[in-house]
C-alpha positions as CSV (number, residue, x, y, z in Angstrom):
1,X,-14.4,85.7,38.3
2,X,-12.0,83.6,40.3
3,X,-8.4,84.1,39.3
4,X,-6.6,80.8,38.3
5,X,-4.2,79.6,41.0
6,X,-0.5,80.3,40.4
7,X,0.1,76.6,40.0
8,X,-2.3,76.5,37.1
9,X,-0.2,79.2,35.4
10,X,3.1,77.3,35.6
11,X,4.1,75.9,32.2
12,X,6.4,73.1,31.4
13,X,9.3,73.5,28.9
14,X,12.0,71.2,27.6
15,X,15.6,72.1,26.9
16,X,17.3,71.5,23.5
17,X,20.5,72.6,21.9
18,X,20.7,74.8,18.8
19,X,22.1,73.2,15.7
20,X,25.6,74.6,15.9
21,X,26.1,73.6,19.6
22,X,28.0,70.5,20.6
23,X,26.1,67.6,22.2
24,X,25.2,68.5,25.7
25,X,24.3,65.8,28.3
26,X,21.5,67.8,29.9
27,X,19.3,68.6,26.9
28,X,17.8,67.1,23.8
29,X,20.2,67.2,20.9
30,X,19.5,66.8,17.2
31,X,17.3,68.2,14.4
32,X,15.3,71.1,15.8
33,X,12.1,70.4,13.9
34,X,12.1,66.7,15.0
35,X,12.8,67.6,18.6
36,X,10.1,70.3,18.8
37,X,7.6,68.1,17.1
38,X,8.1,65.4,19.7
39,X,8.2,67.9,22.6
40,X,4.9,69.4,21.5
41,X,3.3,66.0,21.0
42,X,4.1,65.0,24.6
43,X,2.4,68.2,25.9
44,X,5.1,70.7,26.7
45,X,4.3,74.4,26.1
46,X,7.8,75.7,25.7
47,X,11.3,75.1,24.7
48,X,14.5,76.5,26.2
49,X,17.4,76.9,23.8
50,X,21.0,76.1,24.7
51,X,23.2,78.0,22.2
52,X,26.8,78.2,21.4
53,X,27.0,80.8,18.6
54,X,23.9,82.6,17.5
55,X,25.6,83.7,14.2
56,X,25.8,80.1,13.1
57,X,22.1,79.4,12.7
58,X,18.9,81.2,11.6
59,X,17.1,82.6,14.6
60,X,14.0,83.3,12.5
61,X,13.8,79.7,11.3
62,X,14.1,78.5,14.9
63,X,11.3,80.8,16.0
64,X,9.2,79.6,13.1
65,X,9.7,75.9,13.9
66,X,8.7,76.6,17.5
67,X,5.6,78.5,16.4
68,X,4.6,75.9,13.9
69,X,4.6,73.4,16.8
70,X,2.7,75.6,19.2
71,X,5.7,76.1,21.4
72,X,7.0,79.3,23.1
73,X,10.8,79.8,23.2
74,X,11.0,80.6,26.9
75,X,14.7,81.3,27.5
76,X,18.2,81.2,25.9
77,X,21.0,79.5,27.8
78,X,24.8,79.5,27.2
79,X,25.9,76.2,28.7
80,X,28.1,75.1,25.8
81,X,30.0,78.4,25.1
82,X,32.7,77.9,27.7
83,X,33.2,74.2,27.2
84,X,33.1,74.3,23.4
85,X,34.8,77.6,22.6
86,X,36.8,78.3,25.8
87,X,35.1,81.6,26.4
88,X,34.9,82.7,30.0
89,X,34.2,86.1,31.6
90,X,37.1,85.7,34.0
91,X,39.6,84.2,31.6
92,X,43.2,85.3,32.3
93,X,43.6,86.4,28.7
94,X,42.0,89.8,28.1
95,X,41.4,88.9,24.4
96,X,39.3,86.0,25.5
97,X,37.4,88.1,28.0
98,X,36.6,90.6,25.2
99,X,35.4,87.8,22.9
100,X,33.2,86.4,25.7
101,X,31.5,89.7,26.2
102,X,31.0,90.1,22.5
103,X,29.6,86.6,22.2
104,X,27.1,87.2,25.0
105,X,26.0,90.4,23.3
106,X,25.1,88.2,20.4
107,X,23.2,85.9,22.8
108,X,21.3,88.9,24.1
109,X,20.3,89.9,20.6
110,X,19.1,86.4,19.9
111,X,17.0,86.4,23.1
112,X,15.6,89.7,22.2
113,X,14.3,88.3,18.9
114,X,12.2,85.9,21.0
115,X,11.3,88.4,23.7
116,X,13.0,86.2,26.4
117,X,16.0,86.4,28.8
118,X,19.5,85.0,28.4
119,X,21.4,83.2,31.1
120,X,25.0,83.0,32.3
121,X,26.1,79.9,34.1
122,X,29.3,78.0,33.6
123,X,30.7,80.6,31.2
124,X,31.4,83.0,34.0
125,X,34.5,80.8,34.7
126,X,36.4,80.1,38.0
127,X,38.4,82.4,40.1
128,X,41.6,80.4,39.6
129,X,41.6,81.6,36.0
130,X,42.5,85.1,37.4
131,X,45.4,86.1,39.6
132,X,43.1,86.1,42.7
133,X,39.5,86.0,43.7
134,X,39.0,89.7,43.9
135,X,40.4,90.2,40.4
136,X,38.1,87.5,39.0
137,X,35.0,89.2,40.5
138,X,36.3,92.5,39.3
139,X,36.5,91.2,35.7
140,X,33.1,89.7,36.0
141,X,31.6,92.9,37.3
142,X,33.2,94.9,34.5
143,X,31.6,92.5,32.0
144,X,28.2,92.8,33.6
145,X,28.5,96.5,33.7
146,X,29.1,96.6,29.9
147,X,26.3,94.1,29.2
148,X,23.5,95.6,31.3
149,X,23.0,98.6,29.1
150,X,22.8,96.3,26.1
151,X,20.2,94.1,27.7
152,X,18.2,97.2,28.8
153,X,18.3,98.6,25.3
154,X,17.0,95.3,23.9
155,X,14.3,94.9,26.5
156,X,15.7,91.7,27.9
157,X,17.4,90.6,31.1
158,X,20.6,88.9,32.1
159,X,19.9,85.8,34.2
160,X,22.6,84.5,36.5
161,X,22.6,80.9,37.5
162,X,23.9,79.9,41.0
163,X,25.8,76.7,40.4
164,X,27.3,74.0,42.7
165,X,30.9,74.3,43.7
166,X,32.0,71.3,41.8
167,X,31.4,73.4,38.6
168,X,32.9,76.7,39.8
169,X,33.6,78.9,42.8
170,X,31.6,82.0,41.9
171,X,28.1,82.6,43.0
172,X,27.3,79.1,44.3
173,X,24.3,79.9,46.5
174,X,21.1,81.9,46.0
175,X,22.1,84.4,48.8
176,X,25.5,85.1,47.2
177,X,23.9,85.6,43.8
178,X,21.1,87.9,45.1
179,X,23.7,89.9,47.0
180,X,25.8,90.3,43.9
181,X,22.7,91.3,41.8
182,X,21.7,93.9,44.3
183,X,25.0,95.8,44.0
184,X,24.1,96.7,40.4
185,X,20.6,98.2,41.2
186,X,19.4,97.2,37.7
187,X,16.1,95.5,36.8
188,X,17.9,93.9,33.9
189,X,19.9,91.5,36.2
190,X,18.1,88.6,37.8
191,X,18.7,84.9,38.5
192,X,17.3,81.5,37.8
193,X,16.6,78.6,40.2
194,X,18.1,75.2,39.5
195,X,17.0,72.3,41.7
196,X,20.2,70.3,41.1
197,X,22.5,73.1,42.2
198,X,20.2,74.1,45.1
199,X,20.2,70.6,46.4
200,X,24.0,70.7,46.6
201,X,24.4,74.2,48.1
202,X,21.3,75.2,50.0
203,X,20.4,74.1,53.6
204,X,16.8,73.5,52.4
205,X,15.7,73.1,48.8
206,X,12.1,74.2,49.3
207,X,13.1,77.1,51.6
208,X,15.5,78.4,49.0
209,X,12.7,78.4,46.5
210,X,10.6,80.5,48.9
211,X,13.5,82.9,49.4
212,X,13.9,83.1,45.6
213,X,10.3,84.0,44.9
214,X,10.2,86.5,47.8
215,X,13.3,88.2,46.5
216,X,11.5,89.2,43.3
217,X,14.7,88.3,41.3
218,X,13.9,84.7,40.5
219,X,12.9,84.3,36.8
220,X,12.3,80.6,36.2
221,X,13.1,77.1,37.6
222,X,15.2,74.4,36.0
223,X,14.1,70.9,36.9
224,X,16.0,67.7,37.7
225,X,15.5,64.9,40.3
226,X,17.9,64.3,43.2
227,X,20.2,62.2,41.0
228,X,20.0,64.6,38.0
229,X,17.8,62.3,36.1
230,X,14.2,62.9,35.0
231,X,11.6,63.6,37.7
232,X,10.4,60.4,39.3
233,X,13.6,58.6,38.8
234,X,15.2,60.1,41.9
235,X,14.0,60.9,45.5
236,X,12.6,64.5,45.3
237,X,9.1,64.9,46.5
238,X,7.5,66.7,43.5
239,X,4.3,67.5,45.3
240,X,6.2,69.4,48.0
241,X,8.3,71.3,45.4
242,X,5.2,72.3,43.3
243,X,3.1,73.2,46.3
244,X,6.0,75.3,47.7
245,X,6.2,77.2,44.5
246,X,2.4,77.6,44.4
247,X,2.2,78.8,48.0
248,X,5.0,81.3,47.2
249,X,3.1,82.7,44.3
250,X,5.4,81.5,41.5
251,X,3.8,81.4,38.1
252,X,6.7,81.0,35.7
253,X,8.3,78.3,33.6
254,X,9.5,74.9,34.8
255,X,12.2,73.8,32.4
256,X,13.5,70.3,32.2
257,X,17.3,70.1,32.5
258,X,18.7,66.7,33.4
259,X,20.8,63.8,32.1
260,X,19.2,62.4,29.0
261,X,19.2,58.8,30.1
262,X,18.2,56.4,28.7
263,X,17.2,58.7,25.8
264,X,15.6,62.1,25.4
265,X,12.2,60.8,24.2
266,X,11.7,58.6,27.3
267,X,13.1,61.3,29.6
268,X,10.7,63.9,28.2
269,X,7.7,61.6,28.6
270,X,8.7,60.7,32.1
271,X,9.3,64.3,33.2
272,X,6.0,65.5,31.7
273,X,4.0,62.7,33.4
274,X,5.4,63.4,36.8
275,X,5.3,67.2,36.7
276,X,1.9,67.3,35.1
277,X,0.5,65.0,37.8
278,X,2.0,67.3,40.5
279,X,0.7,70.4,38.9
280,X,-2.8,69.0,38.5
281,X,-3.0,67.5,41.9
282,X,-3.2,63.9,40.5
283,X,-1.8,60.7,41.9
284,X,1.6,59.6,40.4
285,X,3.7,62.6,41.3
């Protein structure tokens, strides 16, 4: 029997915020049942949750809503924790650093309920929060060292997100992030790709995807067009991106993360149409 090509195994997911989170510009915000019903009707297979405080909503109810709509929860993100609650791993105040670690432990426990991984992006903070760059990385390393055994015990992984320098000055590129990960020698620490940030920081977007797949440390890919709008409303060549991932052997999730303009419903439809066409080798990508 012929094995399905890796591109056929890629699945499309949409990003939404959990009920307690503040409105985020990059994901669908609102009633979870309504959002998931619309996402599933469009054709998506998964949902990525952006959460602020897992203690403030019912994880089991969220999982039930996803299952009722035939959706898989594919990942848990933390994009609003820093901006909403001021919690950062390299905050100058030791009490805040402690609260940040404890909050992320709760995120790991949430992710474990769904059998998925949990990511760290903006909430790592910036080095100017610390007395110097070395101290900032030392604080971040100390936090990761405490969190890794928790992740391993729960059977999940910590996912680092390389982010563009306009957001922060820690782990901007894939090479920097991979080098940092390898210093821990732990299977519970990996990273996610994000086309928006890679377009800012990498010499070649598609080459960075190849390097990511080859590293064995890239878990999934977050999707946005060149202007951080929905695919097809910018200048990225989606056939090239999808074919690069296929040729590299990637078979994971493609999660939509872009500005919700003009509105989430039209964004989700647009993104699905373009990515589905590229995945299926149809015109219109």
